[in-house]
A tleap script that builds the chain and sets N, CA, C and O, in Angstrom:
source leaprc.protein.ff14SB
mol = sequence {
  NMET VAL TYR LEU THR ARG LEU GLU HIE PHE
  ASN ALA ALA HIE LYS LEU TYR ASN PRO ASN
  TRP SER ARG GLU GLN ASN GLU ALA VAL PHE
  GLY VAL CYS ALA ASN GLU ASN TRP HIE GLY
  HIE ASN TYR ASP LEU TYR VAL THR ILE GLN
  GLY ILE PRO ASP PRO ASP THR GLY PHE LEU
  TYR ASP VAL LYS LYS LEU SER ARG LEU ILE
  LYS THR ARG VAL ILE ASP LYS LEU ASP HIE
  LYS ASN LEU ASN LEU ASP VAL ASP PHE MET
  GLN GLY LYS MET CYS SER THR GLU ASN LEU
  ALA VAL ALA ILE TRP GLN GLN LEU ALA PRO
  HIE LEU PRO ALA SER VAL GLN LEU HIE CYS
  ILE LYS LEU TYR GLU THR ALA ARG ILE TYR
  VAL GLU TYR PHE GLY CASP
}
set mol.1.N position { -0.435 12.578 -21.752 }
set mol.1.CA position { -0.060 11.122 -20.520 }
set mol.1.C position { -1.624 12.088 -20.219 }
set mol.1.O position { -1.943 13.271 -20.340 }
set mol.2.N position { -2.418 10.626 -19.703 }
set mol.2.CA position { -2.975 10.309 -19.006 }
set mol.2.C position { -2.967 9.535 -17.756 }
set mol.2.O position { -2.312 8.497 -17.662 }
set mol.3.N position { -3.891 10.151 -16.498 }
set mol.3.CA position { -3.825 9.702 -15.368 }
set mol.3.C position { -4.852 8.824 -14.325 }
set mol.3.O position { -5.305 9.466 -13.377 }
set mol.4.N position { -5.112 7.874 -14.408 }
set mol.4.CA position { -6.380 7.216 -14.222 }
set mol.4.C position { -5.833 6.271 -12.765 }
set mol.4.O position { -4.936 5.434 -12.663 }
set mol.5.N position { -6.819 6.832 -11.729 }
set mol.5.CA position { -6.536 6.608 -10.390 }
set mol.5.C position { -7.982 6.040 -9.985 }
set mol.5.O position { -9.142 6.429 -10.116 }
set mol.6.N position { -7.167 4.639 -9.281 }
set mol.6.CA position { -8.431 3.773 -8.094 }
set mol.6.C position { -8.185 3.279 -7.394 }
set mol.6.O position { -7.329 2.400 -7.291 }
set mol.7.N position { -9.473 4.069 -6.081 }
set mol.7.CA position { -9.593 3.704 -4.786 }
set mol.7.C position { -9.762 2.545 -4.377 }
set mol.7.O position { -10.778 1.935 -4.712 }
set mol.8.N position { -8.712 1.910 -3.474 }
set mol.8.CA position { -10.113 1.228 -2.837 }
set mol.8.C position { -9.395 1.887 -1.081 }
set mol.8.O position { -8.915 2.915 -0.604 }
set mol.9.N position { -9.841 0.132 -0.572 }
set mol.9.CA position { -10.184 0.374 1.410 }
set mol.9.C position { -9.462 -0.953 1.999 }
set mol.9.O position { -9.803 -1.935 1.340 }
set mol.10.N position { -8.994 -1.117 2.546 }
set mol.10.CA position { -8.473 -2.416 4.053 }
set mol.10.C position { -8.098 -1.254 4.958 }
set mol.10.O position { -7.696 -0.113 5.187 }
set mol.11.N position { -8.518 -2.366 5.266 }
set mol.11.CA position { -8.153 -2.637 7.315 }
set mol.11.C position { -6.972 -3.359 7.813 }
set mol.11.O position { -6.515 -4.397 7.336 }
set mol.12.N position { -6.539 -2.719 8.794 }
set mol.12.CA position { -5.229 -3.720 9.250 }
set mol.12.C position { -4.975 -2.955 10.045 }
set mol.12.O position { -5.222 -1.753 10.146 }
set mol.13.N position { -4.109 -4.112 11.056 }
set mol.13.CA position { -3.163 -3.922 12.443 }
set mol.13.C position { -1.669 -4.070 12.177 }
set mol.13.O position { -1.127 -4.864 11.408 }
set mol.14.N position { -1.097 -3.131 12.982 }
set mol.14.CA position { 0.498 -3.212 12.655 }
set mol.14.C position { 0.503 -3.258 14.306 }
set mol.14.O position { -0.509 -3.374 14.998 }
set mol.15.N position { 2.310 -3.103 14.949 }
set mol.15.CA position { 2.915 -2.391 15.310 }
set mol.15.C position { 4.484 -1.762 15.040 }
set mol.15.O position { 5.358 -2.382 14.434 }
set mol.16.N position { 4.541 -1.288 15.242 }
set mol.16.CA position { 6.211 -0.757 14.952 }
set mol.16.C position { 6.587 -0.222 16.111 }
set mol.16.O position { 6.187 0.588 16.947 }
set mol.17.N position { 8.080 -1.406 15.753 }
set mol.17.CA position { 8.798 -1.555 16.539 }
set mol.17.C position { 10.059 -2.577 16.245 }
set mol.17.O position { 10.027 -3.647 15.637 }
set mol.18.N position { 10.858 -2.103 16.687 }
set mol.18.CA position { 12.457 -2.359 15.685 }
set mol.18.C position { 12.640 -3.388 17.009 }
set mol.18.O position { 11.876 -3.247 17.964 }
set mol.19.N position { 13.518 -4.264 17.024 }
set mol.19.CA position { 13.812 -5.511 17.734 }
set mol.19.C position { 15.034 -5.317 17.863 }
set mol.19.O position { 15.541 -6.095 18.671 }
set mol.20.N position { 15.691 -4.638 17.428 }
set mol.20.CA position { 16.587 -4.595 18.065 }
set mol.20.C position { 17.059 -3.508 19.194 }
set mol.20.O position { 18.030 -3.621 19.943 }
set mol.21.N position { 16.136 -2.438 19.127 }
set mol.21.CA position { 16.199 -2.038 20.481 }
set mol.21.C position { 15.367 -2.037 21.833 }
set mol.21.O position { 14.346 -2.720 21.746 }
set mol.22.N position { 15.545 -1.497 22.923 }
set mol.22.CA position { 15.352 -1.542 24.242 }
set mol.22.C position { 13.497 -1.897 24.022 }
set mol.22.O position { 13.148 -2.196 22.879 }
set mol.23.N position { 12.242 -1.835 25.306 }
set mol.23.CA position { 11.063 -1.702 25.019 }
set mol.23.C position { 11.366 -0.095 24.878 }
set mol.23.O position { 10.995 0.419 23.823 }
set mol.24.N position { 11.929 0.638 25.730 }
set mol.24.CA position { 12.008 2.088 26.379 }
set mol.24.C position { 12.217 2.669 25.422 }
set mol.24.O position { 11.582 3.723 25.386 }
set mol.25.N position { 13.071 2.421 24.248 }
set mol.25.CA position { 13.372 3.059 23.024 }
set mol.25.C position { 12.224 2.743 21.537 }
set mol.25.O position { 12.137 3.177 20.389 }
set mol.26.N position { 11.586 1.874 22.279 }
set mol.26.CA position { 10.730 1.750 21.298 }
set mol.26.C position { 10.009 2.578 21.721 }
set mol.26.O position { 10.123 3.521 20.937 }
set mol.27.N position { 9.239 2.864 22.571 }
set mol.27.CA position { 8.007 3.702 23.118 }
set mol.27.C position { 8.272 5.056 22.724 }
set mol.27.O position { 7.780 5.905 21.980 }
set mol.28.N position { 9.269 4.924 23.535 }
set mol.28.CA position { 10.322 6.906 22.789 }
set mol.28.C position { 10.070 7.224 21.684 }
set mol.28.O position { 9.534 8.277 21.340 }
set mol.29.N position { 10.614 5.897 20.651 }
set mol.29.CA position { 10.680 6.502 19.624 }
set mol.29.C position { 8.833 6.572 18.347 }
set mol.29.O position { 8.416 7.420 17.559 }
set mol.30.N position { 8.229 5.036 18.863 }
set mol.30.CA position { 6.925 4.896 18.444 }
set mol.30.C position { 5.597 5.318 18.926 }
set mol.30.O position { 4.474 5.556 18.482 }
set mol.31.N position { 6.421 5.298 20.345 }
set mol.31.CA position { 4.666 6.523 21.368 }
set mol.31.C position { 4.119 5.066 21.417 }
set mol.31.O position { 4.683 4.037 21.789 }
set mol.32.N position { 2.724 5.290 20.885 }
set mol.32.CA position { 1.643 3.877 21.088 }
set mol.32.C position { 1.339 3.593 19.979 }
set mol.32.O position { 0.280 2.982 19.840 }
set mol.33.N position { 1.702 3.744 19.441 }
set mol.33.CA position { 2.680 2.823 17.584 }
set mol.33.C position { 3.100 1.518 18.100 }
set mol.33.O position { 2.621 0.433 17.773 }
set mol.34.N position { 4.471 1.828 19.318 }
set mol.34.CA position { 4.714 0.270 19.608 }
set mol.34.C position { 3.985 -0.446 20.732 }
set mol.34.O position { 4.522 -1.199 21.544 }
set mol.35.N position { 2.554 -0.089 20.678 }
set mol.35.CA position { 1.762 -1.104 21.840 }
set mol.35.C position { 2.031 -2.362 21.458 }
set mol.35.O position { 2.184 -2.571 20.254 }
set mol.36.N position { 2.139 -3.438 22.393 }
set mol.36.CA position { 2.629 -4.724 22.541 }
set mol.36.C position { 1.508 -5.604 21.969 }
set mol.36.O position { 1.637 -6.746 21.528 }
set mol.37.N position { 0.409 -4.888 22.052 }
set mol.37.CA position { -1.243 -5.421 21.612 }
set mol.37.C position { -1.736 -4.593 20.264 }
set mol.37.O position { -2.846 -4.088 20.097 }
set mol.38.N position { -0.849 -4.589 19.540 }
set mol.38.CA position { -1.358 -4.042 18.147 }
set mol.38.C position { -1.890 -2.711 17.977 }
set mol.38.O position { -1.938 -1.949 18.942 }
set mol.39.N position { -2.209 -2.438 17.069 }
set mol.39.CA position { -3.182 -1.067 17.129 }
set mol.39.C position { -3.459 -1.465 14.939 }
set mol.39.O position { -2.631 -1.873 14.125 }
set mol.40.N position { -4.895 -1.103 14.754 }
set mol.40.CA position { -5.191 -1.123 14.007 }
set mol.40.C position { -5.690 0.620 13.028 }
set mol.40.O position { -5.723 1.706 13.607 }
set mol.41.N position { -6.046 0.403 11.364 }
set mol.41.CA position { -5.862 1.641 10.925 }
set mol.41.C position { -7.036 1.140 9.722 }
set mol.41.O position { -7.138 -0.067 9.499 }
set mol.42.N position { -7.842 2.055 9.024 }
set mol.42.CA position { -8.506 1.671 8.318 }
set mol.42.C position { -8.187 2.515 6.939 }
set mol.42.O position { -8.485 3.664 6.612 }
set mol.43.N position { -7.504 1.541 6.309 }
set mol.43.CA position { -6.626 2.842 5.203 }
set mol.43.C position { -6.861 2.671 4.157 }
set mol.43.O position { -7.003 1.511 3.771 }
set mol.44.N position { -7.038 4.062 3.008 }
set mol.44.CA position { -7.799 4.235 1.717 }
set mol.44.C position { -6.279 4.396 0.956 }
set mol.44.O position { -5.284 5.095 1.151 }
set mol.45.N position { -6.635 3.458 0.081 }
set mol.45.CA position { -5.410 3.505 -0.995 }
set mol.45.C position { -5.311 3.622 -2.668 }
set mol.45.O position { -5.934 2.921 -3.465 }
set mol.46.N position { -4.352 4.703 -2.988 }
set mol.46.CA position { -4.830 4.840 -4.232 }
set mol.46.C position { -3.923 4.603 -5.459 }
set mol.46.O position { -2.811 5.039 -5.757 }
set mol.47.N position { -4.529 4.008 -5.887 }
set mol.47.CA position { -3.056 3.812 -7.303 }
set mol.47.C position { -3.911 4.295 -8.645 }
set mol.47.O position { -5.051 4.045 -9.038 }
set mol.48.N position { -2.658 5.226 -9.237 }
set mol.48.CA position { -2.577 6.184 -10.531 }
set mol.48.C position { -1.676 4.991 -11.279 }
set mol.48.O position { -0.667 4.414 -10.875 }
set mol.49.N position { -2.096 4.907 -11.974 }
set mol.49.CA position { -1.371 4.305 -13.440 }
set mol.49.C position { -1.459 5.761 -14.734 }
set mol.49.O position { -2.534 6.360 -14.743 }
set mol.50.N position { -0.857 6.029 -15.283 }
set mol.50.CA position { -0.214 6.609 -16.246 }
set mol.50.C position { -0.178 5.864 -18.071 }
set mol.50.O position { -0.102 4.672 -18.369 }
set mol.51.N position { -0.249 6.868 -18.852 }
set mol.51.CA position { -0.514 6.113 -20.335 }
set mol.51.C position { -0.524 6.630 -21.034 }
set mol.51.O position { 0.037 7.724 -20.974 }
set mol.52.N position { -1.311 6.114 -22.445 }
set mol.52.CA position { -2.035 7.078 -23.533 }
set mol.52.C position { -3.607 5.983 -23.597 }
set mol.52.O position { -3.528 4.860 -24.095 }
set mol.53.N position { -4.737 6.437 -23.116 }
set mol.53.CA position { -5.890 5.767 -24.032 }
set mol.53.C position { -5.798 5.420 -25.255 }
set mol.53.O position { -5.674 6.138 -26.248 }
set mol.54.N position { -5.890 3.742 -25.130 }
set mol.54.CA position { -6.476 3.283 -26.602 }
set mol.54.C position { -7.559 3.668 -27.216 }
set mol.54.O position { -8.655 3.880 -26.698 }
set mol.55.N position { -7.094 3.816 -28.969 }
set mol.55.CA position { -8.344 4.567 -28.970 }
set mol.55.C position { -9.025 3.867 -29.679 }
set mol.55.O position { -9.566 4.750 -30.345 }
set mol.56.N position { -9.582 2.567 -30.207 }
set mol.56.CA position { -10.201 1.517 -30.383 }
set mol.56.C position { -11.586 1.799 -28.905 }
set mol.56.O position { -12.775 1.977 -29.169 }
set mol.57.N position { -10.914 1.764 -27.184 }
set mol.57.CA position { -11.277 1.534 -26.641 }
set mol.57.C position { -11.660 3.505 -25.744 }
set mol.57.O position { -12.534 3.736 -24.908 }
set mol.58.N position { -10.835 4.340 -26.234 }
set mol.58.CA position { -10.277 5.731 -24.713 }
set mol.58.C position { -10.528 5.197 -23.513 }
set mol.58.O position { -11.028 5.711 -22.513 }
set mol.59.N position { -10.066 3.936 -23.744 }
set mol.59.CA position { -9.145 3.608 -22.579 }
set mol.59.C position { -8.273 3.727 -22.208 }
set mol.59.O position { -7.446 3.587 -23.110 }
set mol.60.N position { -7.583 4.046 -20.793 }
set mol.60.CA position { -6.196 3.775 -20.674 }
set mol.60.C position { -6.038 2.887 -20.485 }
set mol.60.O position { -5.282 2.325 -21.278 }
set mol.61.N position { -6.743 1.823 -19.015 }
set mol.61.CA position { -6.922 0.439 -18.819 }
set mol.61.C position { -8.000 -0.130 -18.809 }
set mol.61.O position { -8.863 0.451 -19.467 }
set mol.62.N position { -8.310 -1.069 -18.308 }
set mol.62.CA position { -10.229 -1.539 -18.142 }
set mol.62.C position { -10.121 -1.294 -16.723 }
set mol.62.O position { -9.010 -1.664 -16.343 }
set mol.63.N position { -10.713 -0.895 -15.929 }
set mol.63.CA position { -11.030 -0.014 -14.649 }
set mol.63.C position { -11.548 -1.707 -14.043 }
set mol.63.O position { -10.907 -1.884 -13.007 }
set mol.64.N position { -12.302 -2.751 -14.279 }
set mol.64.CA position { -12.414 -3.915 -13.901 }
set mol.64.C position { -10.827 -4.763 -14.069 }
set mol.64.O position { -10.530 -5.434 -13.081 }
set mol.65.N position { -9.881 -4.774 -15.155 }
set mol.65.CA position { -8.930 -5.225 -14.725 }
set mol.65.C position { -8.071 -5.004 -13.851 }
set mol.65.O position { -7.336 -5.909 -13.456 }
set mol.66.N position { -7.979 -3.415 -13.252 }
set mol.66.CA position { -7.452 -2.561 -12.808 }
set mol.66.C position { -8.005 -2.929 -11.536 }
set mol.66.O position { -7.134 -2.624 -10.722 }
set mol.67.N position { -9.010 -3.433 -10.913 }
set mol.67.CA position { -9.098 -3.391 -9.736 }
set mol.67.C position { -9.099 -4.990 -9.304 }
set mol.67.O position { -8.901 -5.376 -8.152 }
set mol.68.N position { -9.278 -5.584 -10.091 }
set mol.68.CA position { -8.916 -7.561 -10.183 }
set mol.68.C position { -7.446 -7.973 -9.447 }
set mol.68.O position { -7.110 -8.852 -8.654 }
set mol.69.N position { -6.720 -6.810 -10.172 }
set mol.69.CA position { -5.377 -6.779 -10.035 }
set mol.69.C position { -5.240 -6.208 -8.448 }
set mol.69.O position { -4.794 -6.864 -7.507 }
set mol.70.N position { -5.693 -4.948 -8.399 }
set mol.70.CA position { -5.385 -4.301 -6.805 }
set mol.70.C position { -6.259 -5.935 -6.061 }
set mol.70.O position { -5.701 -7.009 -5.833 }
set mol.71.N position { -7.133 -5.725 -5.929 }
set mol.71.CA position { -7.880 -6.840 -5.169 }
set mol.71.C position { -7.263 -8.254 -4.942 }
set mol.71.O position { -7.396 -8.729 -3.814 }
set mol.72.N position { -6.375 -9.230 -6.219 }
set mol.72.CA position { -5.771 -9.947 -5.929 }
set mol.72.C position { -4.301 -10.304 -5.452 }
set mol.72.O position { -3.839 -11.379 -5.069 }
set mol.73.N position { -3.545 -8.696 -5.640 }
set mol.73.CA position { -1.914 -8.882 -5.502 }
set mol.73.C position { -2.342 -7.661 -4.328 }
set mol.73.O position { -1.484 -6.794 -4.498 }
set mol.74.N position { -3.114 -7.278 -3.409 }
set mol.74.CA position { -3.181 -6.250 -2.597 }
set mol.74.C position { -4.419 -6.568 -1.375 }
set mol.74.O position { -4.588 -7.376 -0.461 }
set mol.75.N position { -4.967 -5.690 -1.831 }
set mol.75.CA position { -6.384 -5.641 -0.514 }
set mol.75.C position { -6.270 -7.536 -0.311 }
set mol.75.O position { -5.805 -7.657 0.822 }
set mol.76.N position { -6.366 -8.169 -0.571 }
set mol.76.CA position { -7.011 -9.507 -0.656 }
set mol.76.C position { -6.231 -10.213 0.375 }
set mol.76.O position { -6.623 -11.241 0.928 }
set mol.77.N position { -4.753 -9.435 0.687 }
set mol.77.CA position { -3.355 -9.609 1.473 }
set mol.77.C position { -3.370 -8.611 2.507 }
set mol.77.O position { -2.579 -8.516 3.445 }
set mol.78.N position { -4.125 -8.047 2.300 }
set mol.78.CA position { -3.885 -7.257 3.544 }
set mol.78.C position { -5.218 -6.231 4.554 }
set mol.78.O position { -5.298 -5.361 5.421 }
set mol.79.N position { -6.118 -7.165 3.613 }
set mol.79.CA position { -7.927 -6.324 4.677 }
set mol.79.C position { -7.785 -7.699 5.560 }
set mol.79.O position { -7.575 -8.862 5.214 }
set mol.80.N position { -8.035 -6.946 7.146 }
set mol.80.CA position { -8.251 -7.835 8.101 }
set mol.80.C position { -7.233 -8.465 8.694 }
set mol.80.O position { -7.311 -9.335 9.561 }
set mol.81.N position { -5.803 -7.777 7.963 }
set mol.81.CA position { -4.689 -8.666 8.728 }
set mol.81.C position { -3.642 -7.301 9.222 }
set mol.81.O position { -3.565 -6.087 9.029 }
set mol.82.N position { -2.844 -8.508 10.063 }
set mol.82.CA position { -2.038 -8.060 11.403 }
set mol.82.C position { -1.037 -8.343 10.126 }
set mol.82.O position { -0.932 -9.418 9.535 }
set mol.83.N position { 0.118 -6.364 9.662 }
set mol.83.CA position { 0.709 -6.637 8.372 }
set mol.83.C position { 2.051 -7.137 8.888 }
set mol.83.O position { 3.072 -7.409 8.256 }
set mol.84.N position { 1.736 -7.203 10.507 }
set mol.84.CA position { 3.161 -7.459 10.823 }
set mol.84.C position { 3.519 -9.417 10.351 }
set mol.84.O position { 4.348 -10.014 9.664 }
set mol.85.N position { 2.783 -9.647 10.884 }
set mol.85.CA position { 2.317 -11.021 10.757 }
set mol.85.C position { 2.569 -12.361 10.328 }
set mol.85.O position { 3.206 -13.409 10.428 }
set mol.86.N position { 1.080 -11.225 9.431 }
set mol.86.CA position { -0.008 -12.764 8.310 }
set mol.86.C position { 0.154 -11.732 6.813 }
set mol.86.O position { -0.868 -11.437 6.193 }
set mol.87.N position { 1.414 -11.284 6.380 }
set mol.87.CA position { 1.702 -10.296 5.080 }
set mol.87.C position { 2.747 -10.927 4.504 }
set mol.87.O position { 3.773 -10.412 4.949 }
set mol.88.N position { 2.993 -11.775 3.747 }
set mol.88.CA position { 4.216 -12.101 3.385 }
set mol.88.C position { 4.876 -10.855 2.586 }
set mol.88.O position { 6.054 -10.818 2.941 }
set mol.89.N position { 4.656 -9.991 1.811 }
set mol.89.CA position { 5.738 -9.240 1.597 }
set mol.89.C position { 5.629 -8.107 2.429 }
set mol.89.O position { 5.595 -7.120 1.694 }
set mol.90.N position { 5.544 -7.711 3.874 }
set mol.90.CA position { 5.886 -7.188 4.559 }
set mol.90.C position { 6.918 -8.284 5.804 }
set mol.90.O position { 7.517 -7.844 6.786 }
set mol.91.N position { 6.876 -9.236 5.515 }
set mol.91.CA position { 7.709 -9.359 6.202 }
set mol.91.C position { 9.096 -9.391 6.129 }
set mol.91.O position { 9.694 -9.620 5.078 }
set mol.92.N position { 9.806 -9.104 7.531 }
set mol.92.CA position { 11.061 -8.617 7.414 }
set mol.92.C position { 11.335 -7.403 7.202 }
set mol.92.O position { 12.445 -7.067 6.790 }
set mol.93.N position { 10.420 -6.593 7.437 }
set mol.93.CA position { 10.302 -5.051 7.070 }
set mol.93.C position { 9.748 -4.508 8.219 }
set mol.93.O position { 8.893 -5.192 8.781 }
set mol.94.N position { 10.123 -3.129 8.833 }
set mol.94.CA position { 8.915 -2.274 9.663 }
set mol.94.C position { 7.955 -1.881 8.944 }
set mol.94.O position { 7.988 -1.373 7.824 }
set mol.95.N position { 7.173 -2.099 9.541 }
set mol.95.CA position { 5.505 -1.511 8.869 }
set mol.95.C position { 5.240 -0.333 9.054 }
set mol.95.O position { 4.198 -0.198 9.695 }
set mol.96.N position { 5.795 0.719 8.736 }
set mol.96.CA position { 5.504 1.746 8.293 }
set mol.96.C position { 4.485 1.749 7.176 }
set mol.96.O position { 3.991 0.976 6.354 }
set mol.97.N position { 4.409 3.228 7.629 }
set mol.97.CA position { 3.255 3.674 6.008 }
set mol.97.C position { 3.996 3.478 4.750 }
set mol.97.O position { 3.798 2.815 3.732 }
set mol.98.N position { 5.006 4.357 5.206 }
set mol.98.CA position { 6.191 4.333 4.020 }
set mol.98.C position { 6.611 3.152 3.618 }
set mol.98.O position { 6.467 3.098 2.397 }
set mol.99.N position { 7.079 2.134 4.058 }
set mol.99.CA position { 7.586 0.307 3.845 }
set mol.99.C position { 6.046 0.178 2.999 }
set mol.99.O position { 5.965 0.588 1.841 }
set mol.100.N position { 4.895 -0.413 3.685 }
set mol.100.CA position { 3.864 -0.366 3.135 }
set mol.100.C position { 3.629 0.099 1.154 }
set mol.100.O position { 3.457 -0.696 0.231 }
set mol.101.N position { 3.711 1.557 1.094 }
set mol.101.CA position { 3.259 1.856 -0.217 }
set mol.101.C position { 4.376 1.258 -1.400 }
set mol.101.O position { 4.061 0.982 -2.557 }
set mol.102.N position { 5.566 1.148 -0.891 }
set mol.102.CA position { 7.076 0.528 -1.494 }
set mol.102.C position { 5.949 -0.872 -1.840 }
set mol.102.O position { 5.150 -1.169 -2.728 }
set mol.103.N position { 6.257 -1.241 -1.054 }
set mol.103.CA position { 5.563 -2.901 -1.082 }
set mol.103.C position { 4.327 -3.293 -2.202 }
set mol.103.O position { 4.230 -4.377 -2.777 }
set mol.104.N position { 3.603 -2.367 -2.325 }
set mol.104.CA position { 2.021 -2.307 -2.723 }
set mol.104.C position { 2.588 -1.638 -3.987 }
set mol.104.O position { 1.744 -1.375 -4.843 }
set mol.105.N position { 3.899 -1.306 -4.267 }
set mol.105.CA position { 4.347 -0.451 -5.419 }
set mol.105.C position { 4.828 -2.243 -6.120 }
set mol.105.O position { 4.355 -2.806 -7.107 }
set mol.106.N position { 5.563 -2.582 -5.461 }
set mol.106.CA position { 6.264 -3.816 -6.344 }
set mol.106.C position { 5.520 -4.477 -6.466 }
set mol.106.O position { 5.538 -4.649 -7.685 }
set mol.107.N position { 4.632 -5.174 -6.017 }
set mol.107.CA position { 2.961 -5.672 -5.773 }
set mol.107.C position { 2.098 -6.238 -7.409 }
set mol.107.O position { 1.781 -7.221 -8.078 }
set mol.108.N position { 2.056 -4.296 -7.315 }
set mol.108.CA position { 2.010 -4.283 -8.534 }
set mol.108.C position { 2.027 -4.042 -9.961 }
set mol.108.O position { 1.276 -4.313 -10.898 }
set mol.109.N position { 3.088 -3.467 -9.824 }
set mol.109.CA position { 4.068 -2.806 -10.982 }
set mol.109.C position { 4.609 -3.526 -11.488 }
set mol.109.O position { 5.340 -2.961 -12.302 }
set mol.110.N position { 4.741 -4.795 -11.520 }
set mol.110.CA position { 5.297 -6.285 -12.446 }
set mol.110.C position { 4.594 -7.042 -13.060 }
set mol.110.O position { 4.942 -7.915 -13.855 }
set mol.111.N position { 2.898 -6.562 -12.512 }
set mol.111.CA position { 1.543 -7.342 -13.249 }
set mol.111.C position { 1.275 -6.573 -14.455 }
set mol.111.O position { 1.178 -7.153 -15.536 }
set mol.112.N position { 1.144 -5.258 -14.347 }
set mol.112.CA position { 0.668 -4.552 -15.539 }
set mol.112.C position { 1.029 -4.744 -16.774 }
set mol.112.O position { 1.997 -5.501 -16.847 }
set mol.113.N position { 0.527 -4.251 -18.079 }
set mol.113.CA position { 0.038 -4.377 -19.406 }
set mol.113.C position { 1.737 -3.325 -19.973 }
set mol.113.O position { 2.100 -2.275 -19.444 }
set mol.114.N position { 2.072 -3.662 -20.513 }
set mol.114.CA position { 3.343 -2.641 -21.591 }
set mol.114.C position { 2.749 -1.073 -21.630 }
set mol.114.O position { 3.384 -0.021 -21.559 }
set mol.115.N position { 1.584 -1.249 -21.740 }
set mol.115.CA position { 0.577 0.007 -22.304 }
set mol.115.C position { 0.271 1.074 -21.125 }
set mol.115.O position { -0.232 2.191 -21.242 }
set mol.116.N position { 0.540 0.677 -20.421 }
set mol.116.CA position { 0.510 1.472 -18.892 }
set mol.116.C position { 0.900 1.415 -18.312 }
set mol.116.O position { 0.597 0.302 -17.884 }
set mol.117.N position { 1.845 1.980 -17.436 }
set mol.117.CA position { 3.178 2.373 -16.351 }
set mol.117.C position { 1.963 2.698 -14.566 }
set mol.117.O position { 0.877 3.271 -14.479 }
set mol.118.N position { 2.738 2.091 -13.578 }
set mol.118.CA position { 2.794 3.068 -12.526 }
set mol.118.C position { 2.737 4.260 -11.955 }
set mol.118.O position { 3.903 4.570 -11.715 }
set mol.119.N position { 1.813 5.343 -11.505 }
set mol.119.CA position { 2.810 6.520 -11.364 }
set mol.119.C position { 2.688 6.515 -9.779 }
set mol.119.O position { 3.832 6.679 -9.354 }
set mol.120.N position { 1.952 6.419 -8.911 }
set mol.120.CA position { 1.540 7.199 -7.730 }
set mol.120.C position { 0.536 6.294 -7.089 }
set mol.120.O position { -0.668 6.246 -7.344 }
set mol.121.N position { 1.547 5.221 -5.778 }
set mol.121.CA position { 1.195 5.030 -4.625 }
set mol.121.C position { 0.749 5.611 -3.568 }
set mol.121.O position { 1.402 5.497 -2.531 }
set mol.122.N position { -0.623 6.468 -3.581 }
set mol.122.CA position { -0.864 7.206 -2.295 }
set mol.122.C position { -1.752 6.126 -1.393 }
set mol.122.O position { -2.603 5.305 -1.736 }
set mol.123.N position { -1.207 6.464 -0.122 }
set mol.123.CA position { -1.932 5.256 0.863 }
set mol.123.C position { -2.139 6.251 2.010 }
set mol.123.O position { -1.189 6.815 2.553 }
set mol.124.N position { -3.125 6.400 2.278 }
set mol.124.CA position { -3.118 7.131 4.200 }
set mol.124.C position { -4.059 5.720 4.476 }
set mol.124.O position { -4.822 4.868 4.020 }
set mol.125.N position { -3.058 6.433 6.007 }
set mol.125.CA position { -3.241 5.699 7.054 }
set mol.125.C position { -4.106 6.448 8.148 }
set mol.125.O position { -4.245 5.947 9.264 }
set mol.126.N position { -4.746 7.788 7.770 }
set mol.126.CA position { -5.349 8.379 8.706 }
set mol.126.C position { -5.747 9.718 7.756 }
set mol.126.O position { -4.922 10.277 7.033 }
set mol.127.N position { -7.283 10.170 7.898 }
set mol.127.CA position { -7.721 11.234 7.388 }
set mol.127.C position { -6.205 12.493 7.014 }
set mol.127.O position { -5.996 13.320 6.126 }
set mol.128.N position { -5.644 12.148 7.914 }
set mol.128.CA position { -4.653 13.555 7.893 }
set mol.128.C position { -2.799 12.900 7.685 }
set mol.128.O position { -1.867 13.703 7.654 }
set mol.129.N position { -2.656 11.927 7.610 }
set mol.129.CA position { -1.073 11.236 7.156 }
set mol.129.C position { -1.248 10.262 6.159 }
set mol.129.O position { -1.850 9.260 6.546 }
set mol.130.N position { -1.028 10.269 5.433 }
set mol.130.CA position { -0.465 9.530 3.862 }
set mol.130.C position { 1.036 10.090 3.383 }
set mol.130.O position { 1.745 11.029 3.747 }
set mol.131.N position { 1.185 8.790 2.150 }
set mol.131.CA position { 2.351 8.691 1.896 }
set mol.131.C position { 2.323 8.481 0.506 }
set mol.131.O position { 1.574 7.653 -0.012 }
set mol.132.N position { 3.338 9.405 -0.309 }
set mol.132.CA position { 3.256 8.912 -1.472 }
set mol.132.C position { 4.242 8.203 -2.479 }
set mol.132.O position { 5.094 9.044 -2.766 }
set mol.133.N position { 4.484 7.064 -3.113 }
set mol.133.CA position { 5.060 6.696 -3.810 }
set mol.133.C position { 5.587 6.549 -4.829 }
set mol.133.O position { 5.690 5.340 -5.036 }
set mol.134.N position { 6.151 7.339 -5.911 }
set mol.134.CA position { 6.286 7.597 -7.408 }
set mol.134.C position { 7.779 6.518 -7.984 }
set mol.134.O position { 8.642 6.690 -8.845 }
set mol.135.N position { 7.485 5.389 -6.981 }
set mol.135.CA position { 8.988 4.639 -7.688 }
set mol.135.C position { 10.132 4.745 -7.526 }
set mol.135.O position { 10.350 5.842 -7.010 }
set mol.136.N position { 11.315 4.012 -7.737 }
set mol.136.CA position { 12.506 3.897 -7.393 }
set mol.136.C position { 13.196 5.346 -8.292 }
set mol.136.O position { 14.397 5.605 -8.217 }
savepdb mol mol.pdb
quit
């Protein structure tokens, strides 16, 4: 099995806030991340696919196609957006990095060819905090 990873970058704003809780409870749980005026991150997204390289090309998957897929299905929808307000696939969800990684998986997995599988979404929120998601 061969693994291929593509790194992408995007910037986005969000806030962590449970509307069923009081402002005080939100601030106690989420701290400054519950700021009513939002806050932002410079995210790094690692998308890893797996499979067997094609014997004719030596490629697991054409990286230009992978890049276009990530750009159209994910980056164009997230970059310089408010995750809570602007992103259709985050509507009704807590905009945590954990939930964002799962949602990115759901945006990409159905659009990959049968010859490869999505292996991992690794999403860095900061240089010291990241989430890895390997599917259900």
